[in-house]
N, C-alpha and C positions, 0 to 999 in steps of 0.2 A: 504494500500500500504506500502510495506516495506520501511523504511527510509534509506536503503543502496542499492546501485546498484551493478551490477556485476563488479568485478574488484576492489571493495572497494571504488568506488566513492560515497560519501555520498550525498543523496538528502537533500534539505533544511529542517531545523528543523521546527517543527510546531510553528506558532506564538501563542501569547496569545489568548485564545478563546474570541469570541465576547459574550456579555451578552444578545444580542437579536439575533434571527435567521435572516439569510439572504440567498440569493441563488446566484449561479453562472449562469449568463444568457447565457454563450457561452463557451463551451469546446468541445474537440474532444476525447471522450472516446475510440473510435476505434483505434486512433493513440497511445493513452497512453498505451493501453494493447497489442499493437503489432498486431492488426488485419490488419493494413496496414503496409507492410514492408517499413521501412524508407530507403530512398536512401542514397548513400554515401555523398550527399550534404546536408543531413538533420541531422546534429549531435545532435540537441536537441531531435528530435524524437528518434534517436538511443539510446541516454542516457536514455530517459524515458522508452523505451522498455527493456533496459538492467536491469531495476529495477524490471522486472517481476511483474508489477502491475496487479491487478485484478479489475474488476468493483466493487466487494464487498469491497475490501480494499480501493479503492478510495473513495467510499461513506462513509465508516466508518471513515476514516481520516478527511474527510470534516465535517461530523456531529460532530466530537469531538471538533471542533473549532467554531461551530455555523452555518456552511454552510449546511443547511438541505436539499436543493434541487438543482437541476441543469438542464440545457438544453444542450443536446449533439447534435452537429450540423453536418449534412452531407455536402459533397463537391462534390460527384459524385454519380452515381446510386448505386454502391455497398455499399458505406458508408451510404447512406441514408437508404437503406434497413436494414443494420446492426443496425444503431442507432434507427430506429423505432422499431425494434424487442426488443432491450434492454430496451427501454422506456416502452414497453408493459409488460416487465417482472419485472421491478424494481420500487418500490414505491419511489415517490419523483423525478422521472426522466421524463422529456419530451424530444421530439426530434424535430429537424428541418431537412427538406429535400430539396435538391436543387443540381444544377450543378454549381460549383464555376466558377467565370468568367475566371480563368486561364484554365479551361477545357471546355469553352463555345463551342468549336468546336464539342463537344459530344452531344450538345443539339438538337438532332434530334426530329422529331415529336413523334417517338415511345418512346424515353427516356423521353421526357417531359410528355407524357401521363402517364407513370408509376410514375413519380414524383407527378403528380396531384392525382393519385390513392393513393399513400402513404400519401399525404397531407390530404386526407379525413379520415385517421384513427384517432381515438380519442386521442391516445397518442402522435400524431404529432401536435404540436401547432404552428409551424412556417414554412414558406417557406424561406429557406436560408441555407447556405449563398449564395447570388447572388449579382450582382452589376457590378462594373467596376473596372478594375485594369490596370492602365497605367504605373505602375512600371515595370511589366513583360510583355513580348510580346509573351507569350506562346499561346495566342489566339488572333486573329485579333480583331480590334475595331468593325468591322461590326458584327462578330460573338458574341462578348460580348454584344453589344447593342440589338441584336435580342434575345439573351438568357435572358437578363435582362428584357426586355419588356414582354417576355412570362411568366417569373416567377411572374411579377407583376400581370398579369391577373390571374394566378393560385391562388395567394394569395387572390385576390378579389373574385374569384369564390368559394373558399373553406372557406373564412372568417377567414383565419389564418394570423398571424403577418408576415410581410415581414422583414427579417433580411438581412441587406445590408453590403456587403464588398465594401468599398470605399477607394481605394489607389491611391492617386495622380490624382483623377478624380472628385473632389468635384462639380465643376460647371456642368459637364455633368450629374452626378448622379441626382442633383437637377433638371436639365432641363428635363431629361427623366421622373422623377416623376411628374413634372408639366404637361408635354405633354400627358402622358398616363393616369394620374389621380392616385394618390397614394391610396393604401388600407387604411382602417381605422386605422390600427396599423402599424407603421413603426419604425424599430430600426436600428440605425447606429452602427454596431458592431465595437468594438475596435476603438472608435471615434478618428479620426486622424486630425480633423480640428482645426482651431484657433478660437479665440473669435468671429470673424465675421461670420464664418461658423456656430458656435453654435447659434448665434442670428437668422440666417436664419432657422435653425432647430426649434428653439423655436417658431418663427412666424408660421411655418407650423405645429407645434404640433408633431414633430418627437421626439422619444426617443433617447437618447445618452447613449451608454454603454461604460464605461471607463474601461481600462485594465491596466496592469502593467506599461506601458510606462509613465503614468501620474506621477509615482513616480521618474522618471529619472531626474537627475540634469539638463540635456540639454533640457528638455521638458517643459519649462515655458509656452509655447504657449498652451499646453494641460491643464495646471492648470488654465490658463486664460479662456480657454473654459469652464472648470468645474465651474469657478466662475459665468459665464454667465448662465449656465444651471440651471433652477429651480429644486429643489429636486423632484418635481412632474414629471419630464421628465428624470430622471437619473436611470441608471442601472449600475451594476458592473459585471465584468467578468474576466476570466483568459485567454481565448483562449488557454488553456492548450492542449498540453504540451509546448506551445510557450509563449513568452512575460512575463517572470516572473518579479515580482516587485523587487525593491532593498530591501535587499542587495544580491539578488540571481540571478543577471544577469548571463546568461551562463549556469544556471542549468535548469533541467526540471521543468516546472510549473505544478501545480495541483490545484484543487478546494480548498484544505485546506489552500492555501496561499491568498485567498480572503481577510482575515482580514487586511493584510498589505496595499492593495490598498484601501480598504474601509476607513481605518483610515487616509490615506493621503487625500482622498476626503473630509472626514469630517473636517479635519484641514483647507483645502482650502475653504470650505463652511462656516467655523466658526460654525459648528454644533457639537453636541455630537454624537459619533458613534451610540449610541442607536437610536437617532432620524433619522439618515440617514438609518440605517438598517430597521426601520419601514416604512420609505417612499419608499425605494427600494422594500421591500416585497409587499407593496400595489401596486406599479407599476407593479410588476411581475404578479399579478392577473389581472390587467387591460390589460396587453399585451398578456399574455399566458393563462389566464383563471384560475379558481380555481383549486388548486392542489388536 
């Protein structure tokens, strides 16, 4: 990916490479390369697309700093198809497929049947992102709950990891998982809970994937959650092109910025970055299977 965007807006400089490989557990390649047209209210995606990124360039930039693999995540049927196809073509790329809770009104029986068919493909290793989002009201709570429950069942039937979007809905997400019965592998993407929420996830054996906000000055609660999370249940992600780590807030995010978030987590955990890389890489195999 070129480090300059259209109009001369520079993308973040590459951080110091990691000395051990690690992977990005959650990004959106289709948004980064402009496959989904960004709306006027989505300036981060607009900036990422102005950079004229390519899948090959994104992967090359990531590998140059030690981020050797990634999981690209769907949020509707079109993006799920696209990400599954890219994962089939690209070494070191897996996909997740689902209908995002903000689009839960689209979770018809026909759409969910196609999501399940996609989830059965070998390059698709996750059902997600699905879950509950009480921050936005783009879909009703009834539609979100029905869609979430349907995705949980798809994950269980296909044996794939469940990747959860949980925004201001911690208690209800945990309640639904308990009522329906969680799949064997559950990941809270871009973990947004506090230490108490992290303890509940630890007790349930759920993985917590930390993203750029853990580096933000006003996010002490996320660092407290990371302290609680054992390294055996931790993942790291970008959610690219969103949620860049400091000092790049407001810029487009990309997998090559993972080292900044990982080093912050290592400091919080009082671990060497190499040790955390090795733990997260092992967790990736547990959650998503052998690469």
